[in-house]
N, C-alpha and C positions, 0 to 999 in steps of 0.2 A: 840707212835703210828705214828708220823711223820717220825721217822727214818725207821720204818718198811715199810711204804708207799714208801719212797724214794728208799729202797732197791729193792722192788717188780719193781718199774717203771724202774730203770736202768737194772735190769734182762730182763725186756720185751723189752727194747730198744736193749740190746745186741743181743737178740734172733731175734729180728725183722731185725737188720742189717745183721745178718748172713744169712738170707733168702732174702736179697736184697729187702726189703720192701714187700715181699709177704704177703698176708693175712694169718694169723695162728690163731689157736684156743687156748684159754687159759681160763679155767674155774677158776674163782676167788672164793675161799671158801667163804660161806655164813657168816662164823664168822670173815671174813676179810674185812667187809664193813666199809671203812674209809670215814667219812664225807659224807654219802649217799646223803644228800640234795644237796652238791656241785657237786656230780658226776652223778646226775640224767640224764642230757642231754647226757651222754656219755655212750656207751655200750662197757664194757670192754671184752665182749665175743668175739668182733670182733676188734682186734688191728692191725693196719697197721702202717707204718712209720709216717704218718701224725698224727694219733691219739697219738702217742708217744710224739710228741711235745705238744700236749694237756695236756698230763698227767705230763709232765715235768713242764709246765707252773704252773699247779695247785700244784705240789710238791713245786716247788720253792717259790710260793706265801705263801704256809702254813708254810714254813720254814723261812719266812721273807727275802727271797733273791730276792728283787724286781728287780734287775738288770737282773738276769736270767729269772725271770718270763716274764719280758718284752721282752727279746730276744726271748724266746720260743713262746711267743704270736704272735710275728711278723713273725716267722718261719711258724706257724700253719696257719696263715692268708694267707700268700703268697702260701702256698701248697694247702689250701682247699677253700679259698675265703669265709670262714664262719664267717661272722662279728658277730655272735651272741655270740661268746666266750667273747666278751668285756663285755657282760651284765651278765656274770656267777657270782653268789654269791661266788664262790671260790676266787675272787679277790677283796673282800671287804676289806681285809686287806691292799692292796696296792692301792686302789682306792683313788683318791684325792691326790696322790703324784705327784711331778713334773715328774717323769718317766712315770707313767701311764697316766698323763695328755696329755704328748707328744705323745704317741701312739694313744690316743683317739682322739686327735686333727688331727692325720694323717689319721684315718679311719672313725671316726664318723661324723655325720652332725654337722657343726658349721655354726654360722651366726654372721657377724660382720658388721660395717658400711659400708665397701666397697661392700659386697654381697647385702646389702639393696639397696645400690645406683645403682648398676648394674640391680638388679631386677626391681626397680622402672623405669628405663630407658627402660628397654624392655617393660614393660606394656605400657609406653607412646608411644612406637614405634608401638605396635600392635593397639593401640587406634588410632593414627594417620593415620595408613595404612587403617583402617576401615572407618575412617571419610573421607579420599580422595576417597575411593571407592564409597562412598555414596552421593558424591557431584553432584548435579543435573546439574550444569551448566559448566561441563567440558567434554571433549572428552573422551569416554569410554576407548579406547586404551591407550590413555596418562595416565590416572589416574590409570589403572591397572598396567603399567609399573613402575611408581613412587612408587605406593603403595606395589607392589611386591618387589621392591628394598629396601623399608623401612622394610618390614616384614621380608626379609631374614636377614638383619642386627640384627633385635629384636631377631629373633630365635637364632641366633649365641650367642648373649649376654646372652640370657637365657640359653643355653647350658654351656656357661662359668660360669654361676651362679651355675648350678648343679655340675659342675666340681670343681670349686674353694671351694665350701661349703661342698664337700664330698657327697652331696646328690646323685651323680652319682653312688656312690657305694651301696647306699640304693635303688635306682631306676636305675639299670644299663641299662635299655633299653633306657634310655635317652642318652646314649653314642654315639657320632657322629651323633645325630639327625639333626644338622644343615648342615651337610656335603652333605645332598641332594640338597642343594642349592649353593655349593662352586663355582660351575663354572656358576652361574646365575648373579653374581654381574655385570660383564662387560656387557654381552648381554643386560641385562634390561636397564642399565644406557645408553649404546649406542644407542639402539632404541628410548629411551626416548629423548635423545638429537637430534636424526635425526627427531623425530616427531615435536619437538618444533622448530626446525630451519629450516626445509624444508616442514613442514606439511606432512611428508613422509607417504604413504599409505603401510601398511604391506602387503606382498605378502607371498604365500605359501613357497617360497624359503628362506624366513627369518627364517623359523623353524630350518634351519640348524644351526644357532646360538645356539640352544638348544641341539643340537646332543651331544656335548661333556658331558653335564650334564646328559644325559640319559645314556651314556656309563658308567660314574662314578656311577651312580645310580646301574647298573647292577653289576659292580665291587664290590659294597658295600653291595650288597643284602646278600652275605653268612655272613658277618659280622652282619647285622641285624637280621639274622635268628639264630644266636648263643643263646644258653641258658643263663640265667642270670649269672651263675657261671663262664661261660667262659668269658663273657664281663667284670666281676669284676677282672679275672685274667689278661686280657689285660691291664686293668688300673693299676694293681699291678706290671705289668711287668713280670708275671709268666707264661703266657700263652705259650703252646707249638705250638699253631696255628699261632698267629700274635705276632709280636713285635711292640712296639710303633713306632720304626723307619720305619716300613713298610709303614705306613701311610703318611710319608714325600714324598714317591714316589707315592702313590696312589692319595693323596689329595693335599699335599702342593706344589709340583713342578707344577702340571698341573694348579693349582689355580693360582700360581703366574705368570706363563706364560700368562694365560687368563687375569688377570688383567693388565699385561703390555701391551699385544697386544690391548685390548679394550681401554686402556688409550691412546695409540697412535692415535687410530680411533677417539676416542672422542676429542682429542686435534685438529684433523684436522677440525672436524666440528665446535668446539669452536672458532678456529683461524679464520674461514671464516667471512667475514664482514657481520654482521647482522644489518639490518637497521630497523628503526621505530622511533617513536617520542621519543626524548630524554627527556621526561619530567620526573617527579618524579617516575610516575609509572613505565616507562621503566628503569630508573636508577635502581629501585628495581629489575625488572626482569633481567638486566645485572648482578646486584649484585648476585641474586639467581643462575644463570648459572655459574658465575665465582666461586661462593662459593662452589657449589656442586661438580664442577670439581675439585677444589683445595682440597676438602675433600677426593675425590677419589684418588688423588696423594699421600695425607698423608696417607691414608689407605694401599696404595701399599708399601710405605716405611715401615710403621709399621708392616706390614704382613711379609716383608722380614726380618725385626729385630727379629720378634717372631720365624720365622723359623730357624734363626740361634741360638737362644736361646734354643730351643727344640731339635735341632739336636745333640747336644752334641759336637759340633765343639769347642765350648769355654767352658771351665771348670768354675765352680764356677760363673755362670751368675747371675747378680743381678735380683732379683724377679721381679722388675718393667719392666724388658724386657718382662716378660710373659705377662704383662698387656698392652703392647703397642697397640696391635691391637684392644682389647677390648674397650680401651680408645678412639681409633680414631673412631670406630664404635658407640660408644656413642655419640661423638661429632657430627657424622653425623646424627644420629637420632634426637638429640636435635636441631641441625640446621633446619632440615626439620620441626620439630614440631614447631619451633618458628616462621618460615615462614608461616606455615599453620594457625596460629592464627594471626600474625601481617600482614601479606600480602597474604590473601588467594587467590588473583587473580593470583598469579604466577603458580597456578595449573590449571588455566583455559587457553586453548589453544587459545581462542580468544583474550587474553591479549597480544599475541606476534604479532609483525610485522614481518610477514614471507614473503620472497620474492623468487621466483624462476624465473631466467632469467629476473630480474628487474621488475617483477610485483607482486604487492601484491595479495595474494591468500586467506588471512583469515580475517585480521582484520577489512576491510572495506566492507566486502560482504553485510552486512546488512545497509550500509550507505544510508541516504536518500539525499545526495548531488547530485544534477543533473549535467549533463555534461557542460550545459551552464553556470550555477552558478560556477562550478569548474573553468572553463576557465575565468570567469570574476574575480574571487578571484586571480587567477594566475597572471593576468595582474596587478591588484592592488599591489600585493606582490612585483612584479619586479619593479614597480614605487617607492615603498618605499625603496628598496634595491639599485636601480641604481640612481635614482634622490635624494632622501632624505638621502641615505646612513645610513639607521636606524641601520645597524649593527655596527656602530661606538659607539653606546649607550652600555657601558659595563654592563648595568644593564638590558638589554633587556632580555626578557623571552617570552615563548609561550603565556602566558596570556596577556602580553603587546602588543605583535605583533597581537594577535587576536583582542584587542580593537582597534588597528590602522586599521584593516581590517573590523572592525564591524561585526564580525562573531564568532562562538564559537571556543573554543580551539580545539575540536575535528576536526572541519572542517579545520582549519589552518594545523593541523598536516597531515591530509589527503592530502591536496593540496601538501604540500613539499613532502611526501612519494610517491604519485603517479606520479607527474609530474617531479620531480627531483631525485627519488630514493635515497633520503638521509634522514637522521634525522634532527631535528631541528637545533642542534648545529653544526653538520658537515656542513650543508647548510650555516649557518652564516658564519663559519670559512673559507668557499671557497672564499667568498667575501673579508673577512679581510686579508687573505693571499695574494690574488691577488693585493690589495692595497698596502700591506706592500711591496711586490716585487718591485712596481713602486717606492716606497719611497726609497728603498734601492739602486735603480739604479741612483738617482739623484746625479750628482757630481759636478754641479755648483750651485751657490747661497747657501742657508742654507742647509748643509749636516746634516740630523738628525742622532743621535745615536740610537742604537737598542732599548734602553729603552724608548725613545721618540716615536719610531715608534710603538711599541707594544701597548702603551696606545692610541696612535692616532687612530689605527684601531679597537680597542674595546676590547682588551685582559686585563686581570687584573693582570696577573704575567708572569714573563719570562719563567717559566717552561711550563706553557701552550702554550705560543706563540712557543717556540722552538719546542715542540713536534708536534704541529700543522704544523708548517712550514716544519720540517724535513719529516713529513708524506707525504707532497705533493710534496716536491722538492727533498728529499733524502738528502738534506744538512741543515745545521744549517743556520740561517740568516747571521752570520759572515762569513761562508764559501761560501755562495751565494753571498755577496757583493765582497769577495776577488776574486772569480772566474769570476765574471762580469767585475771587475776592470781589470784583467789580460787579458781578452779576448778583451778589448777595445783597448789595445796597439798593 
């Protein structure tokens, strides 16, 4: 029976190839019904070149030739995108073999620990984005920008989950679903940074930042409008409409350029001197801004690596490279999520000390500190610094200074910020460095070495002293002493 069936199949193949794959009529005699249960899904009255692969796969499976059965299954799938063939009873004899498992693993949904982790991170990201949006004590625009930034990351991770687990073949309309936000990463983060560093008020012209994303959406609309079968073929690389490499030019290159351009713009914002109280809370805020900026840089690099991996420029690329960008995105989501729980005030605009032209515009708007009391505290502060030289105490903190002024920590911070346009530690270091310069210039009597000087003026270590000194003079302490010595001759 198997032999007769094989002969019929090969005759059908030969005839179909002679007519270049055109559809032909071939009536199968009723007494030639072979394994009817296995052939039920297929109509042999309409046989084209794609169905020939289907018949060959069944014939090879029935003759226990699993290698050829797998080969024809693969050809049929790439030709028709009909994944139901893998569930056909005709292949029961070769199922659970390594060869069939390999092709099933290639086309059928699969779940492993990595898929679970990515999916879990995506859910965390969506939850955090919603949580940020519903915060009551945060600026609406600010929270929408950062929440949108997190949501886009989460959407891409979710798309990768569908792709990596083969669920995108089962649900092909998920294909490229995250690409609608491919050009939004940079604008959202840039406007967020602009908001928290300058209290920038969005204007209609800022909508131009989103114009490239709209253009990309228009370009991708024909892809989103394709039927399921065609989207499966694109993923299998057999589509006649699109190739996978087409999306390198439509999505990858514009997104890479966008990430790079906005990375430069964000760096300019981040590099500007931001002032505010350098207390633990401000340290956290600076850590937050520094962390999210560095995460963006890491993502930019990982996305470039991913593009090289999928472009085909390098052959035999390690699979880990394909995961590079989704790993960096996952780290970003987890970073934002951890900050949302550990330090939720970083999402509150009022937590930031924001200055424009040297004046505070947000943090102390609701302060109850009167102008008279403010000036009084300023005088007391200058007395502590000039007369008592309290800055020499290397254990001085904002709390200790507040105790000396007999006022609250918040008031002390406000006095320094508003009257001197500096944060607490920068303010103290100005006095320390000025005295250090005087001590470095002493040439007669006891000439102190640099280690003695740094402890004398209130620093705890040489690295902090050198950094603070060079920041204000452009020279290290040693270079400053040498240059002053040469100038005196």
